[in-house]
C-alpha positions in Angstrom: 50.1 77.2 107.8 47.4 76.3 105.6 47.7 79.9 103.7 51.4 79.5 103.8 50.5 75.6 101.9 48.2 77.4 99.9 50.6 80.6 98.8 53.3 78.0 97.9 51.2 75.8 96.0 50.0 78.9 93.9 53.6 80.4 93.3 54.5 76.5 92.7 51.9 76.6 89.6 53.0 79.9 88.3 56.4 78.4 88.4 55.3 75.7 86.6 53.4 77.7 84.1 56.1 80.2 83.5 58.6 77.3 82.8 55.9 75.7 80.2 55.6 79.2 78.3 59.5 79.4 78.1 60.0 76.0 76.7 57.2 76.9 74.3 58.9 80.0 73.2 62.1 78.3 73.2 60.8 76.3 70.6 60.3 79.2 67.9 63.8 80.8 68.6 67.1 79.8 66.8 70.3 80.0 67.1 73.2 79.9 64.6 77.2 79.0 64.7 79.8 78.8 62.0 82.9 77.1 61.5 85.9 76.9 59.4 85.9 80.5 58.9 82.2 80.9 58.3 82.6 78.1 55.6 79.9 76.2 57.4 76.8 77.7 59.3 74.5 75.6 61.4 71.4 76.8 63.0 69.9 75.2 65.8 66.2 75.7 67.2 65.8 76.4 71.2 64.3 73.2 71.1 67.8 71.7 70.4 66.8 70.4 66.9 69.0 71.2 63.7 67.0 73.7 61.7 69.5 74.1 58.8 73.1 73.5 58.0 74.7 76.3 55.2 77.9 75.3 53.3 80.0 77.2 51.4 80.6 76.1 47.7 84.4 77.2 48.4 84.1 74.5 51.4 83.3 71.7 49.1 87.0 70.0 47.9 86.2 66.2 46.7 89.6 65.4 48.0 89.0 66.4 51.2 85.6 65.3 52.2 86.8 64.6 55.9 87.6 68.1 56.5 83.9 69.4 55.5 82.4 66.7 57.7 84.7 68.0 61.0 83.8 71.3 59.7 79.8 70.4 59.9 80.5 68.6 63.3 81.9 71.6 64.7 79.2 74.2 63.7 76.4 72.1 64.7 78.1 71.4 68.0 78.6 74.7 68.6 75.0 75.5 67.5 73.8 73.1 70.1 75.9 74.7 73.0 74.6 78.3 71.9 71.1 76.9 72.1 71.5 75.1 75.5 72.9 78.3 76.7 70.1 80.2 75.8 68.0 77.8 77.0 69.6 77.9 80.5 69.5 81.9 80.5 65.8 82.0 79.9 65.3 78.9 82.6 67.2 80.4 85.3 65.2 84.1 84.6 62.1 81.7 85.6 63.6 79.6 88.0 66.0 82.1 90.2 63.6 82.7 92.5 63.7 79.1 93.7 67.0 79.4 95.8 65.3 80.9 98.3 62.8 78.0 99.2 66.0 75.9 100.1 64.5 73.1 97.2 67.6 71.2 96.1 69.3 71.5 92.7 68.4 75.5 92.6 
């Protein structure tokens, strides 16, 4: 029985190491999303940090600032969703084998 516990502890340590590695890798990756027909593009890191916002000069209408604000929000939100999905995919690749351990939430 002690061997099984030792083996499980080694597997859990490897899982922790793999998860830490993936989290570190995600910090260097970015995803982008556009809104308003490409008028605004937001880029977010895998760590869910907004890296940049690009706004087409054609999207800037001083008489309709609210529309531009809405488009920026839409682009940022879509980029955040894409970054979260990227993180989920990467973590699933690491944690995918946990289902067989009977741990809740996996």
